[in-house]
C-alpha positions as CSV (number, residue, x, y, z in Angstrom):
1,M,-120.4,36.5,-17.0
2,N,-118.2,33.7,-15.8
3,T,-116.1,31.7,-18.1
4,L,-116.0,27.9,-18.1
5,N,-112.9,26.1,-16.8
6,R,-111.8,24.2,-20.1
7,N,-109.9,21.6,-18.2
8,K,-112.8,20.8,-15.9
9,V,-115.3,20.7,-18.7
10,G,-113.0,18.4,-20.6
11,L,-112.5,16.1,-17.7
12,I,-116.4,16.0,-17.1
13,V,-117.2,15.2,-20.7
14,G,-114.3,12.7,-20.9
15,S,-115.3,10.9,-17.7
16,F,-118.9,10.7,-19.0
17,A,-117.8,9.2,-22.4
18,A,-115.5,6.7,-20.5
19,L,-118.4,5.8,-18.2
20,V,-120.8,5.1,-21.2
21,H,-118.1,2.9,-22.8
22,V,-117.5,1.1,-19.6
23,I,-121.2,0.3,-19.4
24,W,-121.1,-0.8,-23.0
25,S,-118.0,-3.1,-22.5
26,T,-119.8,-4.6,-19.5
27,L,-122.8,-5.4,-21.6
28,V,-120.6,-7.1,-24.1
29,A,-118.8,-9.1,-21.4
30,L,-122.1,-10.2,-20.1
31,Q,-123.3,-11.1,-23.5
32,W,-126.2,-8.6,-23.1
33,A,-125.1,-6.2,-25.8
34,Q,-126.6,-8.1,-28.8
35,P,-130.1,-8.4,-27.3
36,F,-129.9,-4.8,-26.2
37,Q,-129.0,-3.6,-29.7
38,D,-131.6,-5.7,-31.3
39,F,-134.2,-4.3,-29.0
40,I,-133.2,-0.6,-29.6
41,F,-133.1,-1.2,-33.3
42,G,-136.5,-3.0,-33.2
43,I,-138.3,-0.2,-31.4
44,H,-137.2,2.1,-34.1
45,F,-138.7,-0.3,-36.8
46,I,-135.0,-1.3,-38.0
47,V,-133.6,-4.7,-38.5
48,N,-130.2,-4.7,-36.8
49,P,-127.5,-5.4,-39.4
50,N,-124.8,-5.4,-36.8
51,L,-123.3,-8.3,-34.8
52,V,-121.4,-7.7,-31.5
53,L,-118.1,-9.5,-31.4
54,P,-117.0,-11.5,-28.4
55,F,-115.5,-9.6,-25.5
56,D,-111.9,-8.8,-25.5
57,L,-110.3,-7.0,-22.5
58,V,-107.6,-5.2,-24.5
59,T,-110.2,-3.9,-27.1
60,A,-112.4,-2.8,-24.2
61,I,-109.5,-0.9,-22.5
62,E,-108.6,0.8,-25.9
63,L,-112.2,1.7,-26.3
64,I,-112.6,3.4,-22.9
65,V,-109.2,5.1,-23.1
66,L,-110.0,6.6,-26.6
67,A,-113.5,7.6,-25.6
68,S,-112.1,9.5,-22.6
69,I,-109.5,11.3,-24.8
70,V,-112.0,12.2,-27.5
71,G,-114.5,13.2,-24.8
72,Y,-111.9,15.5,-23.1
73,V,-110.9,17.1,-26.3
74,V,-114.6,17.7,-27.2
75,G,-115.3,19.3,-23.9
76,F,-112.2,21.4,-23.9
77,V,-113.0,22.7,-27.4
78,L,-116.7,23.4,-26.6
79,A,-115.6,25.3,-23.4
80,T,-113.2,27.3,-25.4
81,I,-116.0,28.2,-28.0
82,W,-118.3,29.1,-25.2
83,N,-115.8,31.3,-23.5
84,H,-115.0,33.0,-26.8
85,F,-118.7,34.0,-27.5
86,H,-119.6,34.7,-23.8
87,R,-116.9,37.2,-22.9
88,G,-118.0,39.8,-20.2
């Protein structure tokens, strides 16, 4: 059985996590995040207790960088575990 390339899996998961947070930061910048959050909570029969803060570029960059790092680590660890249990 083939093993997973831990670095590639980490990069894929990290890139996906970064992309999701780029989209979220864009929603915040466009002031669409609060209505989106309210809608998602509403269709789950929940009153949204959270307020979205005003957009801040530095905070957005920190969020995206941190999400990509955490995503990379999660992907790397999951690929390592997969490889451990799926040895040929």
